N, C-alpha and C positions, 0 to 999 in steps of 0.2 A: 485545593485545585479542582476545578470541575472536570468531568470526564470528557475526553476528546472522542471517545468511542461510545457506542451504545450496544447493549446485548439484546435489544428488543427483537430484532430479526432472528438472531441466533437462538434466543429463548423459544421463539415460535417453532423453529426447526427442531430443537431439542426436546420440545414438549415439557420444558421446565427441568429437565434432567441436568442437575448441576455438575455431575461427574463428566457427562458428555461435553458440556460447555467448557469445562476445564481442559479436556483433551483437545478440543478445537482451538482454544486460546493457546495452549502449548504448541500445537502444530503451527499456528500463525507465527508464534515467536521463533520457531525453528526454521520456517520456510521464507518468511517475508524479508528479514534482514539481509540474507545473501542475495535474494532477488533484487532488493533495493540497491545493494552495492553493485550488482551486475548492470542494473538499469543506469545508474550514475556513470559507470565506466563506459557503457555503450554510448551514452550521450556525449561524454567527454571525448570519445574516439570517433564521434560522428558516424557510428555504426547504427544506422536507422532501422535496419531489419531486426537486429538484436534488441534495440531499444523498444521497438513495437512489441516483440514477443514478451519481454519482461513486463511492460506496462499492461498488456492484455492479460497476462497470467496473474498479475496481482489484483486486477479489477474485482473479481468475485469476492475475494477475501476482504478487500476494503469496503465493498458494499455490505457484506454480511455483518461487519462490525460497525456499520453506520457511520463510517469516518467520512467527513465532508471533504473529499479529495477527488470526486469524480470529474470535476472541471479540469483539474490538473492532469489526471490520467488521460482524459480525452484530448487535452492539448498536446501531450506527448505523442499520442497515437496520430493526431492530425499532422504534427510536425514531421513525423517519419515519412509522410506522403509528399513532402515538399522538398525543394532544393535549398531551403533556408539554412543558415549556419546554426550550430548548436547554441550560440549566444542568444538566439531568439527564445529558445526553450529553457535556458538556464534558470530564470527566476521561478518558473513552474516546478522544475525539478528540485530546486532548493527548498521551496515551500513544502513539496511532497515529502522530501527527506526529513525536514525539521519536524513536521507534524507526525510522521510515522515514528520517529525516534521518541517523541513524547508518548505516543500510544504504546510503544514497546515497554517503556518505563512503567506506565500505568497498568498494563496487563501483567507485567512481572510482579508488581505490588499486589494486584488483586487475585492472581492465580498462582502464587508461589507456594 
């Protein structure tokens, strides 16, 4: 299976330090799953303020691992500024969640 994430940006930041990269990957695996769950819950409860906070908080980590989800994160952030129902954003959140769960699995395999 091809990688959904990239360590290119992280490698630049780490200067090739594999131990540092492993720590960052572990931190990602500790912080992003609960943030994702909170984002999903906020969206399902139509809590736009909380949904914005979690989407915004996850953005740098998603970018650092080169995960192609910035469109979905931006869509969630934009939705929070509207009066539209959560059914409008549900497909983006579903894609975001499915992709991140695949990334979690790949990172666990690569950095365990």
